SEGU-494578 format. One record per residue (C-alpha): residue in three letters; x, y, z. Coordinates in steps of 0.2 Angstrom, whole numbers, padded with zeros to 4 digits, always signed. Last residue first. Layout:
<atoms>
ALAXYZ/...
</atoms>
This chain:
<atoms>
PRO-0361+0101-0016/SER-0364+0082-0018/GLY-0381+0078-0025/PRO-0374+0065-0036/ARG-0357+0060-0032/ARG-0343+0069-0041/ARG-0340+0080-0026/THR-0336+0065-0015/ARG-0324+0058-0028/SER-0314+0075-0028/ARG-0313+0076-0009/ARG-0307+0058-0008/GLU-0294+0062-0022/LEU-0288+0078-0013/ALA-0286+0068+0003/ARG-0277+0054-0005/TRP-0265+0066-0014/VAL-0261+0076+0002/ARG-0257+0060+0011/ASP-0247+0053-0004/ARG-0237+0069-0006/THR-0232+0069+0013/LEU-0240+0082+0024/PRO-0231+0075+0040/LEU-0241+0077+0051/GLU-0260+0075+0054/THR-0275+0086+0054/PHE-0275+0092+0036/ARG-0289+0104+0033/VAL-0294+0102+0014/GLY-0300+0118+0004/THR-0285+0115-0007/ALA-0275+0131-0008/ASP-0281+0139+0008/ARG-0279+0122+0017/VAL-0261+0121+0010/ALA-0257+0138+0017/ASN-0265+0134+0034/ALA-0254+0118+0034/LEU-0239+0128+0030/ALA-0242+0141+0044/PRO-0246+0127+0056/ALA-0230+0118+0053/VAL-0219+0133+0053/PRO-0225+0142+0069/ASN-0214+0132+0081/PHE-0197+0130+0073/PRO-0192+0149+0074/SER-0193+0147+0093/GLU-0180+0135+0097/SER-0164+0145+0095/MET-0170+0163+0096/SER-0168+0169+0114/LYS-0170+0187+0120/ALA-0158+0201+0120/GLY-0160+0218+0128/LEU-0142+0221+0134/PRO-0143+0204+0143/GLY-0161+0198+0144/ILE-0173+0205+0157/ALA-0180+0222+0150/ASP-0180+0216+0132/ALA-0176+0228+0118/THR-0187+0228+0103/GLU-0185+0232+0084/MET-0191+0216+0075/PHE-0180+0205+0065/HIS-0185+0200+0048/VAL-0180+0184+0039/GLU-0185+0180+0021/THR-0184+0161+0019/ARG-0174+0153+0005/PRO-0183+0137+0000/VAL-0177+0120+0008/ASP-0180+0104-0002/ALA-0166+0106-0015/TYR-0152+0107-0001/GLN-0159+0091+0007/PRO-0172+0090+0020/LEU-0170+0073+0029/ARG-0181+0058+0023/TYR-0179+0043+0035/ARG-0176+0028+0024/ARG-0160+0034+0016/PHE-0155+0042+0032/ALA-0155+0025+0041/ALA-0165+0017+0055/THR-0183+0020+0048/ASP-0190+0003+0054/VAL-0190+0007+0072/ALA-0197-0008+0082/GLY-0214-0007+0090/ARG-0218-0025+0086/GLU-0231-0019+0072/ASP-0217-0009+0064/LEU-0212+0009+0070/ARG-0210+0024+0059/VAL-0199+0039+0063/GLN-0206+0052+0052/GLU-0199+0066+0042/PHE-0209+0071+0026/LEU-0217+0088+0025/THR-0219+0096+0042/ALA-0205+0088+0051/GLY-0193+0092+0037/LEU-0200+0110+0036/ALA-0197+0112+0055/GLN-0179+0108+0052/ALA-0178+0121+0038/VAL-0187+0134+0048/GLY-0175+0131+0063/GLY-0160+0132+0052/GLU-0166+0148+0044/VAL-0170+0156+0061/GLN-0153+0150+0069/GLY-0144+0157+0054/ARG-0152+0173+0055/CYS-0146+0174+0073/GLN-0129+0170+0067/MET-0129+0184+0054/PRO-0138+0197+0065/ASN-0126+0195+0080/MET-0133+0202+0097/VAL-0150+0205+0090/LYS-0158+0216+0104/GLY-0175+0208+0107/ALA-0177+0192+0097/ASP-0194+0196+0090/ALA-0194+0186+0074/ALA-0203+0188+0058/HIS-0202+0174+0045/VAL-0207+0174+0026/SER-0207+0160+0014/ARG-0212+0161-0004/LEU-0216+0149-0018/ILE-0216+0133-0007/ARG-0221+0118-0019/ILE-0232+0105-0011/GLU-0234+0089-0022/GLY-0250+0080-0020/THR-0248+0071-0037/GLY-0263+0076-0047/PRO-0269+0090-0036/ALA-0252+0099-0038/VAL-0251+0111-0023/ALA-0244+0129-0024/VAL-0238+0138-0009/ARG-0237+0155-0001/PHE-0230+0154+0017/TRP-0231+0165+0032/HIS-0222+0163+0049/ALA-0223+0173+0065/ASN-0212+0173+0080/PHE-0212+0180+0098/ALA-0200+0179+0113/VAL-0205+0179+0131/SER-0196+0185+0147/ARG-0190+0175+0162/PRO-0187+0180+0180/THR-0177+0169+0183/GLY-0163+0161+0174/GLY-0152+0161+0190/PHE-0138+0172+0184/HIS-0121+0173+0190/GLY-0105+0183+0187/ASP-0088+0182+0194/ALA-0073+0194+0193/ALA-0055+0193+0191/LEU-0040+0205+0194/GLY-0028+0194+0204/LEU-0019+0202+0219/GLY-0002+0197+0227/LEU+0003+0216+0227/ALA+0016+0212+0213/ARG+0002+0203+0204/ALA-0009+0219+0204/ALA+0005+0230+0197/ASP+0009+0217+0184/TYR-0009+0216+0178/VAL-0010+0235+0178/GLU+0006+0236+0168/LYS-0001+0224+0155/LEU-0016+0234+0154/PRO-0006+0249+0147/LEU-0010+0266+0156/ARG-0014+0280+0144/GLY-0015+0298+0147/GLY-0020+0311+0160/PRO-0038+0311+0158/HIS-0039+0292+0158/LEU-0038+0278+0146/VAL-0034+0261+0153/ALA-0025+0251+0140/GLU-0024+0237+0127/PRO-0041+0237+0119/ALA-0048+0252+0128/LEU-0055+0253+0146/ARG-0062+0269+0154/CYS-0057+0283+0166/GLY-0067+0300+0166/GLU-0068+0300+0184/ARG-0056+0287+0192/ALA-0041+0298+0191/VAL-0026+0286+0189/GLY-0012+0286+0202/LEU-0008+0268+0200/HIS-0014+0260+0216/ALA-0032+0266+0220/ALA-0036+0273+0203/ALA-0029+0259+0193/PHE-0037+0246+0205/ASP-0054+0255+0203/LEU-0053+0254+0184/VAL-0048+0236+0184/GLN-0062+0231+0197/ASP-0075+0241+0188/ALA-0071+0232+0171/LEU-0071+0216+0181/ALA-0088+0218+0188/ARG-0095+0223+0171/CYS-0087+0208+0164/ALA-0094+0196+0177/ARG-0111+0203+0175/LEU-0112+0202+0156/THR-0105+0184+0157/ALA-0119+0179+0169/LYS-0131+0188+0157/GLY-0125+0178+0143/ALA-0126+0162+0152/VAL-0145+0166+0155/VAL-0151+0175+0139/THR-0138+0170+0127/GLY-0135+0151+0130/THR-0153+0149+0137/SER-0163+0144+0122/GLY-0170+0129+0133/PHE-0154+0120+0131/ALA-0135+0124+0133/GLY-0133+0117+0151/THR-0135+0120+0169/ASP-0119+0130+0170/HIS-0107+0128+0185/ARG-0090+0135+0185/VAL-0076+0133+0172/VAL-0059+0124+0171/ASP-0063+0107+0178/THR-0081+0105+0173/ASP-0076+0108+0155/SER-0089+0116+0143/GLN-0080+0132+0141/ARG-0065+0143+0139/VAL-0066+0159+0129/ALA-0051+0170+0125/ILE-0056+0188+0123/ARG-0043+0199+0114/GLU-0050+0193+0097/VAL-0067+0200+0102/THR-0061+0218+0103/THR-0059+0229+0118/GLY-0069+0241+0129/LEU-0071+0228+0143/GLU-0091+0228+0143/GLY-0092+0227+0124/ALA-0078+0214+0122/ALA-0087+0203+0135/ILE-0104+0204+0127/GLN-0096+0201+0110/GLN-0086+0186+0116/HIS-0101+0179+0124/VAL-0111+0181+0108/THR-0097+0172+0098/THR-0097+0157+0110/THR-0116+0157+0110/GLY-0117+0154+0092/ASN-0129+0139+0092/GLY-0118+0128+0082/PHE-0115+0116+0096/GLU-0106+0126+0109/ALA-0108+0121+0127/THR-0112+0133+0142/GLY-0100+0133+0156/VAL-0092+0150+0154/ALA-0074+0155+0157/LEU-0068+0172+0150/ASP-0050+0176+0149/PHE-0044+0194+0145/THR-0030+0202+0136/GLY-0017+0213+0144/ASP-0002+0201+0141/PRO-0003+0195+0159/LEU-0021+0190+0159/LEU-0036+0200+0166/ALA-0050+0189+0171/ALA-0068+0185+0168/ARG-0078+0172+0177/ALA-0095+0165+0172/ASP-0109+0156+0181/ALA-0126+0150+0174/LEU-0141+0143+0183/HIS-0158+0138+0175/GLY-0172+0141+0187/GLY-0189+0134+0190/PRO-0196+0137+0173/PRO-0186+0134+0157/GLY-0179+0148+0146/THR-0184+0163+0135/ALA-0202+0158+0136/ILE-0211+0155+0119/MET-0224+0164+0109/ALA-0230+0158+0092/LEU-0238+0164+0076/ALA-0246+0156+0061/ALA-0248+0161+0043/GLY-0256+0154+0027/GLN-0256+0156+0008/GLY-0264+0147-0007/LEU-0262+0142-0025/LEU-0269+0126-0033/TRP-0259+0119-0048/GLY-0268+0117-0064/ASP-0255+0126-0074/PRO-0239+0128-0065/VAL-0237+0144-0054/PRO-0224+0157-0057/GLU-0219+0168-0042/ALA-0226+0186-0042/ALA-0240+0183-0030/PRO-0248+0200-0026/GLU-0242+0208-0009/ALA-0256+0208+0004/GLN-0250+0192+0013/ALA-0232+0198+0014/ARG-0238+0214+0022/ARG-0248+0204+0035/VAL-0233+0193+0038/ILE-0223+0209+0043/SER-0236+0217+0052/LEU-0239+0201+0062/CYS-0221+0201+0068/GLN-0222+0220+0073/ASP-0238+0216+0084/LEU-0228+0202+0092/GLY-0214+0213+0096/TYR-0216+0215+0115/SER-0203+0217+0128/ALA-0202+0211+0146/ILE-0218+0201+0144/HIS-0216+0191+0160/LEU-0214+0173+0166/ASP-0210+0170+0184/GLU-0227+0161+0189/GLU-0228+0153+0172/HIS-0230+0135+0176/GLY-0246+0129+0167/GLY-0261+0120+0173/PRO-0273+0134+0167/THR-0263+0146+0157/LEU-0267+0165+0158/MET-0253+0176+0152/PRO-0257+0193+0160/GLU-0259+0208+0149/THR-0247+0223+0148/PRO-0239+0219+0131/GLY-0256+0214+0123/ILE-0263+0197+0122/ILE-0268+0190+0105/ASN-0286+0189+0101/ARG-0289+0203+0087/ALA-0273+0198+0079/LYS-0279+0180+0077/PHE-0294+0185+0068/GLU-0284+0197+0057/LEU-0273+0183+0052/PRO-0288+0171+0049/ASP-0297+0183+0038/LEU-0315+0182+0044/GLY-0330+0173+0037/LEU-0334+0165+0054/ARG-0331+0148+0048/ARG-0315+0154+0040/ALA-0310+0161+0057/LEU-0313+0144+0066/GLU-0302+0135+0053/ASP-0287+0147+0056/LEU-0291+0145+0075/ALA-0290+0126+0073/SER-0274+0126+0063/GLU-0265+0138+0076/VAL-0271+0127+0090/ALA-0266+0110+0083/PHE-0249+0115+0075/LEU-0246+0125+0091/VAL-0248+0109+0101/GLN-0234+0100+0092/GLY-0223+0115+0091/LEU-0224+0118+0110/GLY-0218+0101+0115/TYR-0200+0106+0119/GLY-0198+0118+0104/ARG-0182+0109+0098/PHE-0183+0092+0105/ALA-0181+0085+0123/GLY-0185+0067+0124/ALA-0195+0052+0117/PRO-0191+0034+0122/VAL-0193+0020+0109/THR-0209+0011+0112/HIS-0217+0001+0125/THR-0229+0015+0130/TYR-0229+0027+0144/VAL-0241+0042+0144/SER-0239+0061+0147/PHE-0256+0067+0149/ALA-0265+0084+0147/ASP-0282+0091+0152/VAL-0284+0109+0148/LYS-0297+0122+0150/LYS-0299+0140+0145/HIS-0313+0153+0147/PRO-0310+0172+0146/ALA-0300+0170+0130/ARG-0285+0181+0126/TYR-0272+0171+0116/VAL-0253+0170+0119/ALA-0256+0160+0135/ARG-0263+0145+0125/SER-0248+0139+0116/GLU-0237+0148+0129/GLY-0242+0134+0142/VAL-0249+0118+0135/SER-0233+0111+0127/HIS-0223+0116+0142/PHE-0232+0105+0154/MET-0231+0090+0142/VAL-0213+0093+0139/ALA-0209+0094+0157/PRO-0219+0078+0161/GLY-0210+0067+0148/HIS-0193+0074+0149/ASN-0186+0057+0153/GLY-0202+0046+0156/TYR-0196+0030+0149/ALA-0204+0017+0137/GLY-0212+0030+0126/THR-0216+0048+0131/ASN-0232+0048+0120/ALA-0240+0064+0123/VAL-0259+0065+0125/VAL-0267+0083+0125/ARG-0285+0088+0128/LEU-0287+0106+0124/ARG-0301+0119+0127/LEU-0302+0137+0121/ALA-0317+0148+0125/THR-0325+0165+0120/LEU-0313+0171+0106/THR-0319+0187+0099/GLY-0321+0188+0080/ASP-0336+0199+0079/ARG-0347+0184+0075/ARG-0343+0177+0092/ALA-0329+0163+0095/GLY-0327+0145+0100/ALA-0312+0133+0101/LYS-0311+0115+0104/VAL-0294+0106+0101/ARG-0291+0088+0104/ILE-0272+0085+0103/THR-0263+0069+0100/PHE-0244+0071+0102/PRO-0228+0061+0096/HIS-0214+0066+0107/ARG-0198+0070+0097/THR-0186+0056+0097/THR-0173+0048+0109/ALA-0157+0037+0107/GLY-0156+0018+0104/TYR-0168+0016+0089/PHE-0164+0030+0078/GLN-0146+0035+0084/GLU-0143+0016+0085/ALA-0145+0016+0066/ARG-0133+0030+0064/THR-0120+0021+0074/TYR-0117+0026+0092/GLU-0100+0029+0098/LEU-0094+0021+0114/LYS-0076+0023+0119/VAL-0066+0015+0134/PRO-0050+0020+0142/ARG-0044+0007+0154/ARG-0047+0005+0173/LEU-0057-0010+0169/ARG-0072-0008+0181/LEU-0072+0010+0183/VAL-0069+0012+0164/ALA-0084+0000+0160/LEU-0096+0009+0172/ALA-0091+0026+0165/VAL-0095+0020+0148/VAL-0112+0014+0154/ASP-0116+0030+0162/GLU-0109+0042+0148/VAL-0120+0034+0134/LEU-0138+0040+0135/MET-0136+0055+0148/GLU-0149+0067+0140/GLN-0149+0085+0135/LYS-0140+0079+0119/GLY-0156+0077+0109/GLY-0161+0094+0113/PHE-0157+0101+0096/GLY-0139+0094+0098/GLY-0127+0097+0083/GLY-0109+0091+0081/VAL-0102+0097+0098/TRP-0085+0105+0099/GLY-0078+0097+0115/ALA-0089+0093+0130/VAL-0078+0089+0145/VAL-0084+0080+0161/ARG-0072+0078+0176/VAL-0076+0066+0190/ARG-0066+0064+0207/GLU-0069+0082+0213/PRO-0088+0079+0211/PRO-0087+0065+0225/LEU-0091+0048+0218/ASP-0105+0037+0223/TYR-0106+0028+0206/LEU-0124+0034+0201/ALA-0124+0050+0211/CYS-0107+0056+0204/LEU-0112+0051+0187/ALA-0128+0061+0188/ARG-0118+0077+0194/ARG-0106+0075+0180/THR-0119+0074+0168/LEU-0127+0090+0175/PHE-0111+0099+0173/PRO-0108+0093+0155/THR-0125+0097+0149/GLN-0127+0099+0130/SER-0117+0083+0127/SER-0105+0075+0115/THR-0094+0068+0128/ARG-0076+0067+0135/VAL-0077+0059+0152/THR-0063+0059+0165/LEU-0064+0048+0180/ARG-0050+0054+0192/GLY-0035+0043+0198/ASP-0023+0058+0197/ASP-0015+0052+0181/ASP-0032+0052+0173/ILE-0044+0037+0173/TRP-0053+0036+0155/ALA-0068+0040+0146/VAL-0074+0042+0128/ALA-0092+0047+0124/GLY-0105+0045+0110/HIS-0121+0051+0103/THR-0121+0054+0084/GLU-0112+0069+0076/LEU-0124+0073+0061/SER-0138+0078+0073/ALA-0153+0068+0067/HIS-0165+0075+0080/GLN-0177+0061+0075/VAL-0196+0065+0073/ARG-0210+0055+0080/GLN-0227+0061+0073/THR-0240+0074+0076/ARG-0259+0072+0077/PHE-0273+0084+0077/THR-0291+0080+0083/GLU-0305+0093+0079/GLU-0317+0105+0086/TYR-0323+0121+0079/VAL-0337+0132+0087/ALA-0346+0147+0079/ASP-0358+0160+0087/ALA-0351+0157+0104/GLY-0360+0160+0120/ALA-0363+0141+0124/PHE-0345+0138+0120/GLY-0340+0150+0134/ALA-0353+0144+0146/ALA-0346+0126+0144/VAL-0328+0133+0146/ASP-0332+0141+0163/GLY-0318+0153+0169/ILE-0301+0147+0170/GLU-0299+0128+0170/GLY-0285+0116+0175/HIS-0278+0099+0173/ALA-0260+0093+0170/GLU-0253+0075+0170/GLY-0237+0066+0172/VAL-0231+0048+0170/VAL-0247+0040+0166/ASN-0246+0022+0163/ASP-0262+0019+0172/ARG-0254+0008+0186/PRO-0240+0020+0187/ARG-0251+0035+0191/ALA-0241+0052+0193/ILE-0223+0044+0192/ARG-0210+0052+0204/ALA-0201+0036+0207/THR-0202+0038+0226/ALA-0220+0044+0226/ALA-0227+0033+0213/ASP-0220+0017+0219/LYS-0215+0007+0204/ASP-0224-0004+0191/HIS-0217+0004+0176/VAL-0224-0001+0158/VAL-0240-0009+0165/PRO-0249-0019+0152/ALA-0267-0012+0149/GLY-0281-0019+0160/PRO-0290-0002+0162/ARG-0286+0010+0148/MET-0272+0022+0149/ALA-0260+0012+0138/GLU-0274+0010+0125/GLU-0274+0029+0123/PRO-0254+0029+0123/ASP-0253+0016+0109/LEU-0239+0003+0109/VAL-0244-0008+0123/ALA-0234-0024+0127/PRO-0237-0041+0134/LEU-0222-0050+0141/VAL-0208-0061+0133/GLU-0199-0070+0146/TYR-0181-0069+0139/THR-0166-0080+0139/VAL-0151-0071+0133/GLU-0136-0079+0124/ILE-0121-0067+0120/ARG-0112-0073+0105/ARG-0118-0059+0093/CYS-0113-0046+0106/GLY-0095-0053+0107/GLU-0094-0052+0088/GLU-0099-0033+0089/ALA-0085-0030+0102/ALA-0072-0039+0092/ALA-0077-0029+0077/GLU-0076-0013+0087/SER-0059-0017+0092/ASP-0049-0021+0108/ALA-0065-0026+0117/VAL-0079-0020+0129/VAL-0096-0029+0127/ALA-0111-0020+0135/ALA-0127-0029+0139/VAL-0146-0027+0138/ARG-0148-0010+0129/GLN-0165-0006+0124/GLY-0168-0007+0105/VAL-0186-0014+0105/TYR-0194-0006+0120/ARG-0197-0010+0139/VAL-0183-0022+0144/THR-0183-0029+0161/ASP-0167-0034+0171/ASP-0160-0017+0168/LEU-0143-0011+0163/VAL-0139+0008+0168/ARG-0156+0009+0176/THR-0171+0020+0172/ASP-0187+0025+0180/GLU-0183+0040+0191/PRO-0196+0052+0185/ASP-0191+0069+0179/GLU-0193+0087+0187/GLU-0186+0080+0203/PRO-0169+0082+0195/HIS-0169+0101+0197/GLU-0155+0108+0185/HIS-0162+0096+0172/ARG-0154+0082+0162/ALA-0165+0068+0156/THR-0158+0051+0157/SER-0168+0048+0173/PHE-0162+0038+0188/HIS-0164+0021+0196/ARG-0152+0013+0208/ARG-0147-0005+0205/PRO-0129-0001+0200/ALA-0122-0011+0186/ASP-0112-0027+0186/HIS-0127-0039+0188/ARG-0137-0030+0175/THR-0124-0035+0162/LEU-0106-0031+0157/VAL-0096-0041+0146/ALA-0077-0038+0148/HIS-0060-0039+0139/VAL-0065-0046+0122/GLY-0049-0046+0110/PRO-0051-0064+0105/VAL-0069-0070+0107/ARG-0070-0082+0122/LEU-0079-0069+0133/ALA-0093-0069+0121/ALA-0095-0088+0122/ALA-0096-0087+0141/THR-0108-0072+0142/ASP-0124-0082+0146/ILE-0138-0070+0151/ALA-0153-0077+0161/LEU-0171-0073+0165/ILE-0172-0056+0157/ARG-0190-0050+0158/ALA-0198-0044+0142/HIS-0207-0030+0133/ALA-0204-0023+0116/HIS-0193-0037+0111/PRO-0177-0038+0101/SER-0167-0030+0115/ARG-0150-0023+0112/LEU-0132-0029+0114/LEU-0121-0014+0115/LYS-0104-0011+0108/MET-0089-0004+0117/HIS-0071-0001+0111/LEU-0055+0000+0121/LEU-0042+0013+0120/GLY-0024+0010+0125/PRO-0018+0027+0120/VAL-0031+0040+0117/ASP-0029+0049+0100/LEU-0041+0064+0098/ASP-0056+0069+0087/PHE-0068+0058+0095/THR-0079+0071+0104/TYR-0076+0085+0091/ARG-0060+0095+0089/ALA-0060+0109+0077/THR-0044+0106+0065/GLY-0054+0103+0049/THR-0048+0118+0041/VAL-0065+0126+0039/VAL-0070+0122+0057/GLN-0053+0128+0064/PRO-0054+0145+0055/GLY-0072+0147+0062/ALA-0068+0143+0080/PRO-0070+0162+0085/ALA-0087+0163+0076/PRO-0088+0178+0064/LEU-0094+0195+0069/SER-0111+0201+0062/ARG-0113+0216+0073/GLY-0126+0220+0086/VAL-0114+0219+0101/SER-0096+0222+0096/GLU-0093+0240+0096/GLY-0082+0243+0110/PRO-0066+0241+0099/ALA-0071+0235+0082/PRO-0072+0218+0074/ALA-0073+0216+0055/GLU-0090+0210+0049/THR-0096+0194+0043/HIS-0109+0192+0029/ARG-0099+0190+0013/VAL-0107+0182-0002/GLY-0095+0172-0012/ARG-0108+0161-0021/VAL-0102+0145-0012/ALA-0103+0154+0004/ASP-0120+0161+0001/GLU-0126+0144-0004/ILE-0120+0137+0013/ALA-0128+0151+0022/ARG-0144+0147+0014/TYR-0143+0128+0018/GLY-0155+0128+0032/THR-0140+0130+0043/CYS-0141+0116+0056/ARG-0145+0099+0049/CYS-0134+0099+0034/LEU-0133+0085+0022/ASN-0122+0082+0007/GLY-0124+0069-0008/LYS-0138+0079-0017/PHE-0126+0094-0016/ALA-0122+0096-0034/ARG-0140+0092-0040/PRO-0147+0106-0029/LEU-0132+0117-0033/ASP-0135+0118-0052/ALA-0125+0132-0059/LEU-0110+0127-0048/GLN-0110+0110-0058/GLU-0108+0119-0074/GLU-0094+0130-0068/ASP-0084+0115-0061/LEU-0087+0108-0043/ALA-0072+0100-0034/ALA-0069+0113-0021/THR-0088+0113-0017/THR-0088+0094-0013/MET-0073+0096-0002/LEU-0080+0111+0007/PHE-0097+0103+0009/GLY-0089+0087+0017/ALA-0078+0098+0029/THR-0093+0108+0034/CYS-0105+0093+0040/PHE-0099+0094+0058/GLY-0098+0113+0058/CYS-0110+0116+0072/GLN-0116+0132+0062/PHE-0109+0133+0045/GLY-0108+0144+0030/GLN-0101+0159+0040/ALA-0102+0169+0024/ASP-0084+0175+0026/LEU-0077+0159+0033/PHE-0086+0148+0020/ARG-0078+0160+0007/ARG-0061+0158+0014/GLN-0062+0139+0014/VAL-0068+0139-0004/PRO-0053+0151-0009/HIS-0041+0138-0001/LEU-0033+0146+0015/GLU-0015+0151+0015/GLY-0006+0140+0027/ASP+0011+0139+0019/PRO+0008+0122+0012/SER-0008+0128+0004/ALA-0025+0125+0012/LEU-0035+0111+0005/GLY-0025+0097+0014/GLU-0034+0098+0031/VAL-0051+0096+0022/THR-0044+0079+0015/THR-0034+0075+0000/VAL-0030+0058-0006/SER-0017+0055-0020/ARG-0017+0037-0027/GLY-0005+0022-0028/ASP-0016+0012-0017/ALA-0032+0022-0013/ARG-0042+0006-0019/PHE-0036-0003-0003/ALA-0046+0009+0008/PRO-0062+0004+0001/TYR-0073+0019-0003/LEU-0090+0018+0005/CYS-0086+0028+0021/SER-0074+0039+0010/HIS-0088+0047+0001/VAL-0079+0052-0015/PRO-0074+0069-0022/GLU-0062+0067-0037/GLY-0045+0076-0037/ASP-0035+0060-0037/VAL-0045+0054-0023/HIS-0054+0069-0014/VAL-0063+0068+0002/THR-0081+0067+0008/CYS-0084+0060+0025/ALA-0098+0072+0030/GLY-0107+0067+0014/CYS-0124+0062+0022/ASP-0130+0047+0014/GLY-0115+0036+0009/ALA-0119+0023+0022/ASP-0106+0026+0036/CYS-0119+0039+0043/GLY-0111+0055+0050/LYS-0093+0049+0052/LYS-0081+0064+0049/VAL-0065+0067+0040/GLY-0057+0082+0048/PHE-0049+0070+0060/TRP-0035+0066+0049/GLY-0024+0058+0062/ARG-0018+0042+0054/GLU-0033+0032+0061/ARG-0044+0045+0054/LEU-0038+0041+0036/TYR-0040+0023+0037/THR-0057+0025+0046/ARG-0064+0035+0031/LEU-0055+0024+0018/CYS-0065+0009+0022/GLN-0058-0006+0030/GLY-0063-0023+0022/PRO-0047-0032+0027/ARG-0037-0020+0037/PRO-0027-0007+0028/GLU-0009-0009+0024/GLU+0002+0005+0031/GLY+0012+0014+0017/PHE+0009+0033+0019/PRO+0017+0047+0009/ARG+0013+0065+0013/GLY+0005+0077+0001/ASN-0012+0078+0009/ILE-0012+0059+0010/GLU-0001+0050-0003/VAL-0004+0032-0004/LYS+0007+0017-0005/MET+0000+0000+0000/
</atoms>
């Protein structure tokens, strides 16, 4: 074997059957990513003799005598970036960056003809974060980033600090490191939806060469916990064990094999013999609540924090404001319907995984793809009776999350193996495992009843919500409570009632997902109000505008948790003005003959953080060279928080962002942070950063005045100095003077995440629908977002575009399907339809002009909220085009076509209208 990789010769023989991807990574070229190992996502794209190939499908031996280029080899030998890398930097054509190397390698090989047809050129590349517009801008050479300026950071489109590492393939994700003596773990999973494990014979597995251990329920702690990560653990039921004696869904882990290689570990799993007692299973949540249904968790309700275990109800909410019966009696029109939403996979391109070891001080160190490193450390300490100082959890650059990594799904079993073997152990999910061994979005069934008078005044709103939490209750009650909160609070109605249930079934567990239940219920509420308006002969958008709460009105939500929620800034009226203007503009897009044209809108309100407190600490310090160090706990996974924290710090410290070094997501070097979820990276952690930096600025100026003869009045910080009426004092001299006195110039900031504000969004679509095929073509897409003070317009726009794209996938075609046994049968990207470049239209993004009274420097959240109004807006547009109200997602072509065919057949019958 003789192969040239990025200009360097290599001669090691590949293993039999080895693909080029693993061959390259084993030689340190970590820019080559694993997204699917099936040729579906393009994250592993490299050049072989100048031609782009998916290295996960390319046999390594075929590279013999060839030249291979990875993303690390695109730049010139002297470090000059390739033009494509420079364009991706200038446009910030990435968020989490896990797919970026693949897009760069594909783009670098395109000729002029291919550049003219990007939908075809990018058929082999997937991105889950950006919505593709930023990628297109990068390819076309559109520049969005601005140059940093002293004291003028906030509100500018400054680039991500790790951008150069992302485009050169040197950003280090979870497994982008060499660990000497590494062992590999594979999991044996249950073939049954519900069964008791009577016996496990591991003898044959232990005889496989290279196998070091087979871990079963006998090796694991007996205590129960929740995989969900919240600041207050009591929010979730304790119903999970590391390895259990009962399995409750197809795909649940039964045993773990640790070996020298993945192949040996997989062979070990195949040789384990398990004796099961198969038990009755229930797959439908309505059936699960009926008397006599199989019980999923027969536990003590109080100690396990399960509402009604015998009824499979893990959590429930009931409440009424006013008298809904009287409200409906006083209505001139009433609409009632049942809506259903499906399971959706997070599909972050970096799968779940962790690698752990015992460090030189005897401490357990876990490197993981997690949104919650501090809460994961807390859970590991509780499971294994370890003090916090004996456990370190590190999250590197995280390749996408969307709520899916607000879980502890791998770290517990990896830690078990490391503590047992005292050797480094790695567990990395395959793409298939991500579907049947991780979590999904909660499927919901929502019964909505709404009534209004002829003048368009809502009289009553009633919801019955059933959320299928699957086999385990991680996030189940919290998602259910949140789903029925802001979805009703945004509308003014004197009579409201809710009955909501989070229900166990023997299916793959659901968990946290962008929007946290709100998008599911909003699909029902916004669709129902649209239909009610039509029955009253009113414009749906004007009808909703008449009934939304104003900036000083209370948010009334029976059964909700909104005690600390406030409207600290109000841009919903501006949002509606944007979509109203789009609605009034005549259609300019070409529509094929015979296609049906329609338009529709929806709105949403969301809390800027979870209830009950979300803690964040930050520390800012002056360094010896006159620059600053900022330590924050929140994780970065493409949400842009690192950039925003630099901008906040630079603004408060009178400097530029490149003089702010950020450390984060490492429990050893930063203080506590609840986690990067609930849209808190800016509004909670950012406020902690703001407070720390303000305190440090005062500390530096006070020290200069007290010890260095500087007049405090009129004194301010500049990029490298303290400026004062008498001149300029270098910051390095300030540091040296403080050190000589035995002092350090550093300050802490903290925010508890309460009180909370709300953000608003509205979306509008114009669509064309083909009655002969059911195809929905989006002609125009407009999104209005009230994010308060927009800290970084380019990155915030990217969050909106990415949220819209992900929501379009969930609306049009994404669905995790289960077979009759409850097993996932869409466990691959080619069976699970993710939005591709060609599927996502360009969305016009508009930011409102507001400034929040709670958020840092007037900012509000904008990571989750763009997702929520998309599905109802599109469904309303399709209703306008076709006259058919679709009540179930996704709006696949076959579903739309069948509905139109049924309506057509009905109208052809004699006597039909």
